[in-house]
Phi, psi and omega in degrees: 000138181284165180300322183291319183294322181294319181297315182297320180292322178295320180293319180300317177297321180295321186278341188300336175210126177286163179297154182299321183290322179295316181293318176295321180294320179297318175298320177297315176299314185295319180296314181298316181295322179293330178283320186282310180273140178291308184221130173244106177263124174256122179245140177061045179290345178292350179279344183290122181300148182291163177303139178102344180264126177307133183211137174247119175270123177240142182207159174290159187225094181241359190221034175047231187295330183298330173302317180293321181297316182298319184289326178295313186280347184268358180263113180302140178300331180283350174266308180217150179236015177213130179221110180279129181263158171231149178206163180298139185296339181285355173279352184264158171074013177259153177272061180231159179295323177298316178301314180298320180302311186295313183292323182295336180276000177082029185291139177273118180282139178241127182274123180258142181300319184293346184264355183223151182287325178251192179295157186243152182240114180246021179303314184293319177294322181294321180296316179298315182291321181297316179295322176297316174299320181295330177280002181083018179280166171252129183247136179262132178217147174249100186301336177301333178091338175198160179270141181206145178269090184212150182288342183249153174286133180289156173306131186281143170282159186266009180304319181297311183301322181287326174297315178299315183295321182289318182291318181291326179294323179292344182238036181298332182277354180243091185296338185264359172300137183225149172228137185257136168255107183257110180267148185219138179248127180251129178235119179257132168290316169215099195299326188260000187257142177302136173064025170277180188240153182226142175244124169251113185248116176270145181252158175305132185292147173270111183259128186235137177225154179304320182286330180269333185232060180297342181290341185266000175283145184294139006269116182276142181289149182300325178296326176290320178294325180284333176295315180295319176301317180296320178301318173302311179299318185294318179294313184298313182293335178291346180245013179210183184278117178230100191227147178287344179212162176290327185300317178296323177297317180301313180295322180292322176296317178293319176302311184295328182282323173292325179288316178240092197286168183305130187103345177297122180280111183208157184282161175302317182306313182296318179294327178290322182293319182295313184299313181294331175294318176295319181297316185295324177291318178294322180295314180297319174299315182294322180288323179292318177294341181268357181284132184276147173053037180235132172297138182246134183292141181300326175299322176296323179292323181293319177292322178291324176296317181296319181294321173298319176293319175303313180301312177297321181293318182295322178303320177293320182295315178301313182297327178273345180075028180235170176256162180296328179304324181284337173283320182289330177240098186295141175242145176286161175306313181300319179290324178298311184297321176300312183294324185296321181294312180298317178297317181299313181300313188293320176298314180295322181294310182297326180290325181291323175285347178268353186303313176304317178288330178294329175297332178277329180285335190304312179301324181295309182298316181298317182296314180285332176294313181296315180301313179295319180298314176292327179292318181301334182277001183275351183183177179289171186299315185292345182252000182233329188296332179290349184249004181300309182299324181295320177295318178295322177295314182288316178290326178290319180293311183293317182289329176296317176294324178289329176290318179299311177297313179301318177296323179294317181294318176294336181246036186314313178304334181248022191301326176301331178273310185292339182292337175252332181290318180300308176299324183293314175302321180291326180289316180296328177294317181300323178297306182299321178292331172301315179287321181298319176292318179299318178288322177294320179300310177296325178297312178293327175294317173296325178296316184296325180299320183293320179294322181297320175097154185294324184290320177289329175290326178294318175299314179301321185291322177298319184293315178308305183305316180295317182290321178300322179293319183291322182291322180296315174306310183292318179304315180296318177299327181271003173091011178278155181301142182282339183236074183303323182294337177264321188292307191294319176304329180270346180282354176082193180095177180284132181243156170279170177074188183202162178271117186296137171089349181280155180292322180306316184296310183299314181288331177292349178300330183260007180269141178290345180273345185281135176229123183271354183293146176268349189230130184291350183262359179291147171220179182276072179207159188271351180235151178259007182302127179291123185243043173290152178297155178301152181296329183277356185285000000 
């Protein structure tokens, strides 16, 4: 056997099985994320390079440790069985569960300037990353440099491009050596809320070789490094919401909802792409209209005005406590009362059968609520909101395990039964409470319709019709289908809702893959008020 074959066999044997701790950690991550988030859709996983190919995974970073957990669990085991993480050095060496989790996963510590008074030295970290890449590992990096709760992607650091340059330069004598930059876009519908939805979109890898990219060999010009960084940003931003303000995101979501109304069966990926299409149009109009002493095209003025009208319309919807769907489809007073009775009965029934399970959930809810409440007081919104999901995940997991172990110990004579019964009951309670909360939320929405009054609803309906016509005109101009309610159900993909009466629907009630929500923006909460931070925060 040749030296190359021996080296390849050594790599293959090392990749054939990850460490027990890492495998257990990945399963733990998957379990925790599936409980916390309603649906996690992974798109284009076939773009992930196979095990043994050096790969740098880059993604937007808006949800602290949760982003890393999502990426780790979104890589299919048949594609890669190792993903080396990076994290800020301040997360290491602490006597906390989070610190243990990070260190046990083999994470490489990165020193950030903002965490230290003087200059920092990351030479050891870079050496570890270079060695991992040369061994064929996949390394995860967040080019923004820090997690932040903001609607726009921060200017990317050039560290990834410089790392690529270093690795390629070390293999300049091997023209066929290649390194992959695998970019990923993470889109949270509501990143910090229970049972919200997440889209993870992988992009085609950027493949770089010494023979094809000699400009990256040392000494690489700064312009070349910046060009690679810009290419990374372009791919990441193309798959998620990248907006200068929360108001544009809100208006875009409302436009997408009016274009493809509630009940349209469509995949989460389609929903995000539609929302992003409107967002890019509003963003371009916003940027063009803000330029001084520049002639503005009439179409730009119309789009900018549409965004402002949507913003005002949404504020009215929020003030009345209703959704656009209730305005779009008028209901008689008798029908409203009938539906209220049904929703009230169903929510009371579901709550009553959920009481035993809620007793198990109560310590988990109380622990996470207290932990998040105390954490929010530790700093301003922009410095704490990005870690709320992380705190809920960690404290929810620890307290949930304690409840499970405590329940098994208290029922020791029947431990063989309760060891499975307790998690099953907690899972079904979560299922029932999702429906209970949705029914209760619908009940109060119907009640608000009665309070708003017929005259106001007619006024809102007229406003809706005007906005809907403008949105459809804009959608067609942007290349979106003219009949979304017919097009998207036929386009395939994971759909909300269910086919009533089918066996798949009935059996699916007990599946962890089933989601009853008709709206990708729903979460496990009683109100629909948008709770983005203030623009000035």
